[in-house]
C-alpha positions, -999 to +999 in steps of 0.1 A: +000+000+000+013+034-009+021+061+018-002+091+015+018+122+016+001+156+022+022+183+006+014+216+023+024+249+008+014+286+003+002+306+033-001+343+041+035+352+035+056+374+011+071+341-001+038+326-011+046+322-048+080+308-041+064+282-019+041+272-048+070+268-071+090+246-046+059+225-038+050+218-075+086+208-081+085+184-052+051+169-061+062+162-096+093+144-084+080+123-055+082+085-063+047+076-076+054+039-070+058+045-033+037+075-025+003+090-032+006+128-033-022+150-020-018+187-024-029+211+004-027+247-007-031+274+019-044+306+003-034+341+012-067+342+030-055+313+052-082+289+038-070+254+030-077+238-004-072+205-020-078+189-055-057+173-082-059+205-103-036+221-077-007+201-090-006+221-122+011+254-126-016+267-149-041+266-121-023+294-103-022+318-133-059+326-127-061+317-090-091+338-080-114+321-106-099+286-103-101+282-066-139+278-068-132+244-083-110+232-054-123+217-022-120+237+010-108+214+037-096+210+073-070+185+086-077+167+119-071+135+138-098+109+138-092+079+161-058+067+151-058+083+116-055+117+101-082+130+078-088+157+052-124+168+055-143+188+029-161+218+043-177+233+012-214+242+016-237+228+043-223+192+043-190+179+055-173+149+038-142+130+045-121+131+014-091+110+023-069+097+051-033+111+053-002+092+066+024+120+067+025+158+061+052+174+040+054+212+045+070+230+016+066+265+030+087+296+030+085+327+052+072+341+084+038+330+096+043+295+083+079+283+080+088+299+114+074+269+134+038+281+131+027+253+108+049+228+126+032+237+159-002+229+144+010+196+130+025+187+164-008+196+181-028+171+161+000+146+163+006+139+126+041+129+115+057+155+092+088+161+072+112+189+082+122+209+112+101+211+143+088+243+160+121+253+176+142+248+145+117+267+124+115+296+148+153+299+152+159+297+115+133+324+107+142+351+133+176+366+123+180+383+157+175+352+179+195+332+154+225+354+157+223+354+194+223+316+194+252+314+170+272+339+190+266+318+222+282+289+204+311+310+192+303+304+156+314+330+130+290+358+121+296+394+109+294+424+133+257+434+137+231+453+156+193+452+157+165+474+168+127+476+168+107+500+145+095+520+175+130+524+188+141+538+155+112+562+154+119+574+190+157+574+189+167+577+153+200+596+159+212+571+185+206+541+162+222+558+133+253+564+154+254+526+163+252+518+126+280+542+118+302+524+142+298+492+122+313+513+093+298+513+058+289+495+037+262+477+056+233+454+049+198+462+062+173+433+067+139+426+081+144+401+109+119+374+099+117+374+061+136+353+036+142+352-002+161+385+001+128+405+004+132+439+020+170+437+021+191+467+011+229+471+005+239+505+018+271+521+007+269+554+027+251+572+054+231+591+028+213+559+019+207+544+053+173+560+062+157+548+030+169+513+036+156+512+071+122+526+061+121+499+034+128+471+059+102+485+084+075+480+057+079+443+062+089+438+099+090+454+133+125+441+141+154+452+119+189+438+115+219+458+103+251+439+095+286+450+084+288+441+047+315+416+037+339+431+012+356+409-015+324+389-012+319+353-023+285+338-015+285+300-008+257+277+001+256+242+016+226+219+020+223+195+049+201+164+052+197+147+085+183+150+120+198+152+155+216+119+151+234+123+118+240+149+091+254+149+057+264+179+036+260+185-001+287+199-025+290+236-020+277+261-045+291+295-054+262+317-061+266+344-088+243+373-080+237+403-103+233+427-074+256+435-045+236+409-025+218+379-039+184+395-046+149+380-050+153+385-088+186+366-088+171+338-069+138+333-085+136+352-118+171+343-131+199+367-141+179+381-170+151+391-146+124+380-169+094+357-163+089+348-200+100+312-195+085+307-160+105+306-128+122+274-116+127+287-081+162+285-066+171+260-094+171+290-118+199+308-099+233+312-116+258+290-097+291+273-099+293+238-083+316+230-066+324+265-053+358+279-063+373+279-028+401+260-012+397+224+000+405+236+035+377+263+035+353+238+019+359+213+047+356+240+074+322+251+060+309+216+057+318+209+094+303+242+105+271+233+086+267+201+106+273+220+138+247+247+129+222+220+119+225+203+153+226+235+173+194+248+158+175+215+161+170+212+123+156+182+105+149+170+070+167+192+044+180+227+049+203+251+032+229+271+051+242+303+034+277+317+039+296+349+032+333+347+024+358+375+024+380+361-004+409+384+005+414+372+040+398+337+034+374+341+063+338+328+062+307+339+081+274+322+086+247+342+069+215+322+077+199+288+075+169+281+054+149+255+072+128+248+042+149+260+013+137+272-021+134+242-045+144+221-014+180+225-026+176+194-049+200+209-074+229+206-049+222+170-041+219+161-078+256+172-081+264+146-054+246+119-075+214+119-055+184+124-078+155+145-066+132+115-063+156+097-040+163+128-020+126+132-013+123+095-004+152+099+021+138+128+040+103+113+041+118+081+054+138+101+080+106+118+092+088+085+096+117+071+116+118+102+139+081+099+144+084+063+155+112+071+179+092+100+194+063+076+200+085+056+223+090+085+246+068+092+276+046+122+268+018+120+295+008+101+326-024+081+333-032+098+366-059+125+365-050+153+389-084+169+382-102+140+399-094+157+432-104+192+422-135+205+441-145+233+417-152+266+436-132+253+466-101+262+447-070+241+451-078+225+485-083+191+469-048+192+453-028+196+485-016+160+484-003+165+448+022+192+456+051+168+462 
């Protein structure tokens, strides 16, 4: 019997369309001999939809009209199974059971542990990082604080909230000046290079901050790396083991790898349709020394374990080629295109990569089921309602 895989994507996020691209790629490459794929699209209105037509890219070109042909659904636990239930109209109908969820989601409000938390709550096994890993990977401020605590290499940086900038603009600008220009300004919780600005001088900084504030309440400013080479590594694994892909050297058109570089290609045209991160110009393996390659691979494993990541991720690095020093930029806990193109360079086809991370998720779920999660005793049996906690006195120790 085939395993029923629920591929979840979309969501109310600035990376909504990127998630669609990544999910369609994954669904078209999952081994059809082993798995039945069920799409679950989360609209920008946060309504959940399913239907085979959702597997086709043409569906999304006229989404407002086409969604009326999809089924609105909810996912819940029924006895020992997990069910997608149709909720269109007056009648509810169970459409299918589901064995495992496979989130292919990007951005705040969904990749940041939000969706993982819901899946954990109903108890369904799922592919990818859990709540903590997703949250750490999405929030650049907390991420940097954790990396600093482990003495891992990151660039000099500061952060502030939007209200702090509005109240103490001059003080914050002084702190940024101490980093020395050029700097990079980022919203704290976004990905895909959205809202990021490369700032060469003090004259440009206010516009960059105002742009970032459009997207987030917490802003990060980093010292820009000069003589920059951007290198990415993908990691597959869990807390027990990790393996690292060949490194890619990413060739951006702009000073930083922009959204257009990542998803529209270097020509910045949509005429042929986006292929997600697979469309980015890259050199594999990266043109760096064997010593630096090995150091980055070892650091990638360390970051993966430190942040409680699982499944497949991509960790991005900044290298100052003049002094041969590297810095961790950020992890992508659910990377664009799931980084399949990096594993293909290692001889691992996309179909087999997907099979590996699904199998890993099932194994982790089975191991988790062996752990004690609750006790049979009912402390509420001794609770006397309006008498407060008098009936619980014997339970304090």
